[in-house]
N, C-alpha and C positions, 0 to 999 in steps of 0.2 A: 345719829352720829355726831352733830353739831350740838346737840345738848348733853352727849357725854362728854366731850370736849371742854365744853363750858364747866362741867360739873368737876373736872380735873383741874381745871385752871382754877378754881375759885379755893380749891382744897390749897392751904397754908403750908399744913405739916408735911414735911418731906417723907415721913414713913407711912403715911396714910398715902400719899401719893405713890410709894412704891408700892404699896400694898394693892391699892385699887389696880395698879398697872400690871401687877401681877395676876390679878384676877383676870384682868383682860386679856391677858396672853394667855393664862392657863383655859380660858373659856374659848379662846380662838383655836388653840391646838386640839382642845377635845371636838370643836365643831370640825375641826380638819380632820381629824381622827374619825371622827361618824362618817363623814363626807367618801373618806379613803375607803372606809368598810363597806358603805354602801354602792361605792363605784366599782367594788369587787377587788380592789387592792390587796386584800389578806383573802383572798377566795371568792370564787364567784358567786352572787347571791343566785337562787334559783328564780327563773322569771314565774309569772303568773300562769303562764301556760305549761311551763313545767310541772307546776304544783297542781294544777288539773288534771295533768296525765299520768301522774305518778302509779306505779302499778306494784302491788304487794308481791313479795315471793310466798307463793301459796303452796302448802304440803297438798300431793296428789293423795286422794282416800280410795281405799280398797274395801269394798262393800261384800257381804255375800248374796247370795240369792233371795235370801230374806232378809235383805235391808240392813244389816248389823254392820257397823263399822268395825274391821278387826285390825286394820293395819293403815301404816302411811309411809310415803316414801318424801323425804324432806331433807332440805340443808337447813333449815328453820321452821319447828313445828308450828305452823300459822294457818288457821281456817277462819277467813274475814267473813261476816255477817253483817247485815243491815240495821239501821237503827231501831226498827220494829221488831227486831230480833234481840234485843236487849233487853232482862228483867227490868221493870221499873226500880225495884232496890239497887241496882247495879247503878244506874245514873245517879240516884239519890247519895249512896254512899261515897259515890267518887267525889262529886260535887263537895260534900261536908267534910272529907277529911282532906281533900288536895286543892280545891279551890272555890271558896263560900260565896265570891262575888262574880263567879263565872259569867253569870247572864248580866251584869253591870259593866264588865270592862271590853275593849275591844282589841283583846290579846295580850295587852300588859296592865297588869294591876299595881299603879302607881304607889297605893298608899302602902302597899304589901312591900314593894321594892324599896320604899324609902326606909319603912320599919326596919327591913332585913339590914341595909346598908348602915344605918344607925346604930343598930345593935353590933353589928361585925366590926365595922370599922372603928367607933367610938367608944362602945362598951367592952369590945373585946370577948363578945359572947362566941362561943363554938357552935351553939345548939340554936341559934338565932331562926333557921330554916332556911329554905332555898328562895323563897320569892317568887317562883316562876309560874305562871299560868299554865292550867291544862292546854292551850295553846302554843306557849312555848315548848312545853314537854313534848308536844306532838312535834314540832320543829325539830326536836332532838331525835326524836325517835324516826323522822324520816330522812334527816341528814345528820347522822350521827359524828360526833367530834373524832378528828383523826387522830389527834394527840391528847396526852393526859396533864402537858405542862402548864404549871401555874402561869407561866408568861401568855399561854395562848386561850386562859378563862375568859379574861375579859372581852376577848374578841370575838369568842364563840357565843359567850351571853348576848352580845350587842348583834351579832348575825341572826342568832335565835328571836331576837325581838323584832328585828327586820321583816324576819320570814312570818313569824306569828301576825303580823299586821298584815302581810299579804295574804295568810291564810285565813284571819276572819274577813277582808275584803271579798274573798273568793266562796268560801263556804259558809253556811250556817251554822249555828250554834250545835245544832243538832248532828250535824254532818261531821263538825270537829270532833264531837264526842264518840261518835262511831269509828271514825280514822283513828283516834287515840286508843281506844279499847282494841281495835284489830292490829294496832302497832306493837302496843308496850309488851316488854317480857315481862313474864311471870315465873323466870326460872327453870330449872330443869330441860332449858333448851326448847321451851314452849314459848309463844309469840301470838297475842290475841287471847281475848277473855274466852271465844268459845272453845279452842282448843286447851287451856287452863280450865275451864268449867268442865271439860269430858274428862281431861285428866284426872283432878282432883275429886270431881262430884259424878263421874259418868253421866250426866247429864246435860243437856243444852244449854246454853246461856240464859235462852228464854224460860227456860223451868227454873232457875235458882231462887231459892227462900233469900230471905234478907240475913239470915245470919251467915248462911253460904257466901251470897254479894260481899258482905263483910268482911269474911275471910279473905275472898281472892283481891278485893281493893286494899285491904291491910297489909296485903305483900308487896304491893306496889313500894313502899318506903324500902323496904330491903329484901329481896326476892330469897335470898339464903336464909336471912336469920329469921325471916318471918315465914318459912316454909312449913306448912301444917305436917306434911311427912317426914321431914327432919327435927323440927322443932316444935311440937304442939303447944307446950306452955308458952313459948313467947307468940305463937300463930294466936292462942285463945286471947292473952292480955291485948293483943293489935286489934283484934276483932271486936272486942269489946270496947275499945278505944273509940273506933270506927262508930260504933253503934251509940255513944255517947255523943259522938260529933252529929250525928243522925240526928238525934232528940234536941242537941242544942240549935239545930237550924229548922226545926219542926217538920222533920220527914216522918218520925215516930213519935208517938207519945210516951210520957215518961212511963206509964205503966208497960207498953210495950218494949222498952228499953229495959227495965228490969227482969222481965218476964224473958226475954232474948239471952241477957246476959247469963240467966242460969243454965241454959243449954248447953251439953256437953260440945267440944268441937269433934264432929263424926266427917271422916270424909271417906271416899270410895275410889281409891286410886286406882286410875287403868293405865299402865304403862305403855304406849304405841310404840315398844322399843323392837329394834331389828332382831334382839335374839330372845326375845320373850314374847308372851302372849298367844291368841289363839292362832292355831295353824303356821307357824314359822317357815317350816319347808314351802308349806303352798305358798305364802309370801313371796319366799324368795324366788322360786319357780315364776310366779307370776310377774315380778320386777325383771327376771331375765327375759321372759317374752315381751313385757313391754319395751325394753331397750332395742329388742330386734325390730318390734313394731316402729318406735320411733326414727331408726336408722333406714328404715324402708321407705316412711314418709317423709325424711329429709331429701333422698334421692329424687323426690317428689316435687322439692322444693317448699315442703309444708314442714316447719320445725317444732316440736313439742320437746319439752323438758320435764322429764317425769319428778325432777326433784321441785321444782319452782313455780310450775304454771298450773297447778291446783286441778289437775286431771281426776275425774271420780272412774273408777274401775270397778265396773261391776259384774262380780264372778260369780260361777256355778256352785261354790260353795254352800252347804246347808249349815249354819252355825250350831244349832242345836245337834244334830248328829255329829257333828265334828267334835263336839265338848264331850258329849257321850265314848265318841271313839279313844280320843284320848286318856280319859279316866279309864276305860276297859284297859288299855295299852298299860298302863302306869301300874294299875293293878296286877295283871298279869307278869308283866315282865320283870317287877320287883321279885315275885315269887319264883319265875323262872332262874333269874340269877343268882340264888342262893341254891337251888337245886343243883345250875350249873357247876358253880364253885366246890359243893360238896361233893359231886360225883366224883371230881378229880381228886379232892385232898391234898395233900403235901407235894402230890405227882402232878402237878398242872402244867400244861405246854408253855404258859406264857414266862414260866420261869426257866425255861428250856434255854440255852446259850444261844445256840442258833437262832432261835425264832427272834430272841430279844435283840441280838444283833443285828439283823435284817431290820428288825423295826426301826432300832436307833439308827442306823444308817442312812434311813430315809428320812429323818427329821431333818428341818431347817437349822435346827439350833447346831447339830454334829458336823452339815455341811460347812456353814458359819466358820466354826473353829479350824476347820482343814483349810479355809481361804485365810485363816488369820497366821497360817502357818505352822499349828500345830499336826504333829503326826498322829496317825491313828490310836496309838496307845495314850498318848498324852490327852486328846480329845476325849477317849472313854474316862481316862480318871477325870478328868475335868466335871464330866456328866455325873460324878460320883459324888461331888462336893453338896453337902447338905445346906439348906435354908428354909425360912420360913414361906411355904407356899400354901395355895388353897387347894384341895382335892374334892372332888365331889363323888357321893354314892348315892343310891338309894334313899338313905336317909337324910340327905342336903348336903350342903358344901361346909368343909370344916379346916380350920388352921393346922397345919403340921409342919413338922420339920422333915423334909424329905428333900431328895436329890432329883435333877431332872431323870435319872435311871430308873429311880423310884415311880416317878410320875408316868414315863412310859410303859412300866410294867404295870400298874395300876390300871391304866385305860385300856391297855390289852386286851384285859379279861372280860372285857365287857360284853356282853350280847346287844346285838342293835336289831332294829326291827325297820320293815318297811310295809305299808298297807296303803291301800286304795279302795274306794268304792266309787263306782259308775252308774250312772243310768244305761241299761244296754240298748237301748232303742238310738239314745243321742252321742252318748258319749260324755256327758256332762259329769265332770267330777262332782261328788257329793261329801268325799272326805278323804283326807290325803295328810298321810303320818309319815313324813321321811326318817324318822330317827326318834331316839328315846329323849334327845337334849340338844337343842340346836344350839343352846350356848355353847356347848362342850363338843358336839359331834356336827358339824358343819354339813358333812358328807349327806346327800340325799339318797336315800335307798330306793326311790321308787322311780326317779328320772335320770339318775346318775349310776346306778349299779346294774351289771347283769351279773346273775349267778345262776348256777345249774338249777334248775327246775325240777328235778326227779320225777316222779311218779304225776306230778300234775301235766307234764307231757303225755301222756298215754291216751287221754280221751282223742288227740291228734292223730296217733297211729288206728285206734278202733275206727272213728270217724272215717279214715282214709279206708279201712279193711270193709265197712259196710258200703262205701261208695265203690268199692271194686266187686260188688256181688256176696262176699262172703256173710253168709246167714249168721242172725244173732245166735243160733241156738247151735252154732258150731262148738266142737269140742275141741279144747287144746291141751296137751298133757302137761302136767308142772313138775315131769321129771328135769333135773339139770342134764344139760348137753352141754360136751365141751367140743367147743368148734375148732377142729384141727387147722384149718385154713385163716383160723384167726390167732394163730399162735396159741391154741389152747386155753383161749377166752371162755370162760365158763359163769355165767349170770345165776345166781342163786337166790332163793327165797329168804326170808328170816323165820320163814316157820317151821313145822316140825317136820322130820323126815319122811313121814308116811304119806307126804305129800307128793312121794316118786309115784305112787300109785293113782294118783287122783288126776282126773280130767275136768277141765272148768269149762262151762259155757263162757262166751266173751262176756256177758253182764255180770256172773260170780268172778270172773277172772279179773276185769276192772274194778269191781266194786272192794276186791279182797286185795287189789293192787298185786296181783301175782307177777315178780319179774319173769319167769321162765316163758309164762303164756305170754306176756307182752312182747317179748323178743319174735317168739313163734308165731305171734299175729302179724309183726312187722315183717318176718321173713316170707311169709305168704302173700302179703300186700305187697312188698316192693319197697325199699328205701325212697327212692325217687318219686312213688306216688304217696308216700307221706312227707316226702319234703315239699312237692307240689302242694298238698292238702293242706299243711302248714301255713303255707305262705300265703294261701287263697283264703284262710281263715283270719290273717292280720299277722302273723308273724314275720316280721321283718329282719330279725337278726339272722347271721350267719349260722347255719346249723351244720353237725358234723354228718358227714356222709357215711355212717358207718352205722352197725347193728346195735351198739350202745346208744343209739338217738333213741331207742324203744324206753331207755329206762332214764331219759331225761338228762344226758349228759350235756345238752347242748345249754348254753346260756343266754336268758331273756331277763328283760327289763319287767319290772313288776306291772307296770302301765301298760305295756305291751301285751302282757299275758293276760291282762283284764280286757283290753280291746278285744283279743281273740275269742276267749270264753263268751263274750258278750253275743257270738253268733249263735250260740245253743239259746238263745232267748229272743234272737232277732231274725229270724226266718234265714238265718245262715248267713248272715251280713255282718261282718266285724266293723267295730267301731273305732274311732281314734279317740282316746280321752283328750278333753279340751277342758279349758279353766276360766276362761274368760268370753262372758254373754257381749257386752259393749264396753266402749270408753265414749266418755263426755266430757267436754270442757266444763270449767267452772260455772257457765250458765247452764250446766243440762243439755248444752248443744251435742246432738250426736256426732261422733268423730269417726267411729269404728263400730262395726257390728260384727259377730263372727258366728256362722253357721256351721251347725255338726258336720263334720268329716265321717262318712260312714262309705262301706263298699258300696257299690251299686247292683254288684250281681251276689247272688246266693253262692256260698262256697261248697254247699251241699243240698240233697235233696230234703224237702218236709219229711220226709218219711224218716230218712236217715238222723234227723233231727229229733223227732220225736222218740226213735230208739235210743238216741244217743242220752236225752234228758231223763228216760225212763232208766237206762244205767247210772247215772249220776245220781238220781234219786236213791237208788240202791245203797250207794256207796254210805248215805247218810243214815238209811234206815237200818242197814245190817252188815255194812261194810266198814272201812277202814275209819270214819268219821262217827261212828255208830254212837259215840259218847256225846253228840250234841242232844241224841234223843234219853240217853241213858243217864250222864253226868249231869247236863245241863237242861233237862227237862223241856226242851223246844219244840213244841206242836206244829211249829209253822210250816208250811209248804216250803222243803228246803229240796236242794240239790248241792254237790261240790264233790270234791277231790282233795285228797290229802296228799302231801310230796316229801319225800326226805331223800336226800342226796348219800353218794358214798361216804363212808367213815362218818354219817351223821354230820355233815358241815352245814347243810341248809337245810330249812325245815318250811314246808308251804302248807297253805291251805286257801281253797278257791270255794266259797260260798255263793251260791245262787239262789236269789229270791225271783220270783216273777219279774220283780221291777227293778231288780239290782244285781251287781256283780260286786263281788267283795274279794280281795287278794291280799294274803300277807304272807310275808317272809319273815323268817328270824333266823340269826346266825351272828358269828362274831365278824369283825371286820376283816380280821386276818384270815386268808384262805386256808392255811395250815392248821387253824385251830377249830376243830369241832367237838361234838357233844361227847362225853366220856361212853353213853350207851344210848342204844336205840330207843330204849324206855323213855328217856329223858327227851331225845334228840328228834323223834320223830314228829313230823308233821301235827299228827293228831295231840300230841302231848307239848308241843312248842308253838306252834302256829295257830292251830284251831281256837283255844280258848279265848284269844283277843275277839275275834268275831263272834264266838259263842257269848261272852260278856257283854259284848257291845250290843247283840240282838236282843239279849235279857232286858237290858235298858231301854230299848225301842219298843219293847212289847208291853212294858209297862205305861208307856205313853201313846195315848191315844191319838197324839197329832199325827202319829206315824202307822194308822192303821190301813192308811191306802198301801202300804209297803208290806207290812207285817201281816195283815189279814187276807192279802192277795191270794189267789186260788191260781196254780198253774191250769192253763186250759186241759181239758178233759181228752186223756189219750184213746184216740180211737180203738175199737174193740181188734179191729184187723192189726195193729201194731202189738197190742197184748197177746194176741193169738201167735204171733212170730215168735214172741218170747216166751211161751209157756213151755219152758221145758225144766227138766231137772237141774238143779243149779250145778250140782256135782257128780260125775259118775267115776264108780270106783273099779278098777281094772277085776277081769275077772279072775277066778280063782286060780287057773292055769298059767294066764299073763303074770300073777303076782308070783309066781311059783318058780319062775324064771327070771324074773327080773329083782335084783338086790338093791335095797334103800342104799346101800354104801357105794354101788358102782354108777357112775356116768356113763351116760351114753355118748358116744365118739362119734361124729360125722363131719360134714362141711356145711358152712351157712351157705345156703341156695341164695341167689339173688335172681330178680326177675325183671322183666322189662317193664317199662311203665304201661298204663291203660293205653296211652295213646300209642 
């Protein structure tokens, strides 16, 4: 200080003395400014302890049973990895283009900083670069700037320098690179190189090639401008610049660089998006179950956030089976939609005012218009104003001029579906399709929708009958009966009138799905006995206590029906479909595991189960599902049941392999809209093909031989002997003489007590 004052005293020139005084004052102010930042006057700096204990917000990951990542739950899509999991080209390209002297500085690259300051301040160059080191960029990633004002830029830059120095003191160079690549944004709400690698190249960061690593690192300068999905030309040019920098820094040779530059830009984009990807309805149901699980854990004092804690959820789903099931569904539903619309022509129900009005009145848009003070007519008129909008059909999305009313009418006509496949012994879900397109139809028809099940309920009636001691070779007349004590209710068949003279064995009555026979079997068995039997077999939905129960007027969930049908393959024990095997934390430590939920006692005898399985085989071999053999040429060991409800509103099919239960429902979301005819809307035409097309794909893949080539247990001779009777007996001559096919028999429906 004395030397400085002595120097100041020896300067005779007043201007020089004032200039020196100004510099000293400026230096003093700058020093005080730096001290104030360091002391926290402009915002507290993180301590070394805080830097060492920071946590990433990690995306939780959803895996199939065969270890395929199919989805994530996140606020920021990030999957942190260790340094050893970074491909060497990633590190080399990053250093080459972002921080050449990374290994030679201690957090701040002073030569680079002075270069940028000189060019920016003195030469006024706008493209002088940032001068920030990777360590400073990591500081910014960990502690983002709160404001974008230029007045705060200097403070933020200096704070990042202080943090960078602390980071260098605490972490090794390798750890800094690891943390940087785990925190940096790659656009598309993707954070960290592992998530970016999976999204843009469908591979782990450890597997990246040089040109792929250069593409990702090239994005860091401007994640939107150099996004290879959006701007491939920009991305290619930037990638080649990174390769040039790698050559300049001796990471690759000139020959390698020239060769790599000639490669085209190829990405394999996988969007782990809420609306798209594999099994979106399944992933949404898993998310709901995780929320319930986390709430239960919170009550126990254990707090887990499925969006930030990086949980790993291992599900029961089979990835390849799901892909095949989705492909089969799309092929069939696209074709069926054409049949459905063609069947109505111009007289389509979605054009009817009553149906359209009800649909409109249930929309949030219409309700909001009423809340704003519009009367119903004004709201209706408002919904007829046309504007540009995107509508989707089976050919994809298209932008059209349409009104909200047009949009409602457009989506009213769509058929939808719900299907599930489960392991009949555990209930583990193998495939789950909740609808035709999750982006536009969020409602899940597997877990959320209860629909009338039609003839798929008849096996429960027949099972109860067998348990009551009714022999399988008992015959029931197909003649229509008008039940006087049921207000003249008359169940009918879709077959020919000459069925009046036919008497069906139980096997034939079930396989041909004869309605009049099913009602008579129910009558002899007793409604209460059937209700108890269905409950014991896993049907938990409330069922109607009336004779129409035999025709499937009860409303049941798709997954509920699957669990109940499993009893035919699982020694009479129902299962409860489950989706999650286990949950672990980010370090693979087990947090929860889930055991199969199965009934503990058999709902029926072994003999009854064997007889029922034979009946369900007959449905495939010669009954209502025979097109499995004739049309689709499937020779697997199969059993099953079709179902069609009143006015063809719901189509069902249940398919049974020795090791698999599959249930499919097809119909319109609006309960008033059915198929125009039974030919189109019956279960064998509307629902069965989804299973048949899927099974064809499975048959062609030897990986599924354990399912597709499996055989049912050999049926005991004693069972076959019990069922060895003529399928149909025709009334004798004199009985036919006095029975007119046009006359219905009138009588009361008889009720009987339960077997207990």
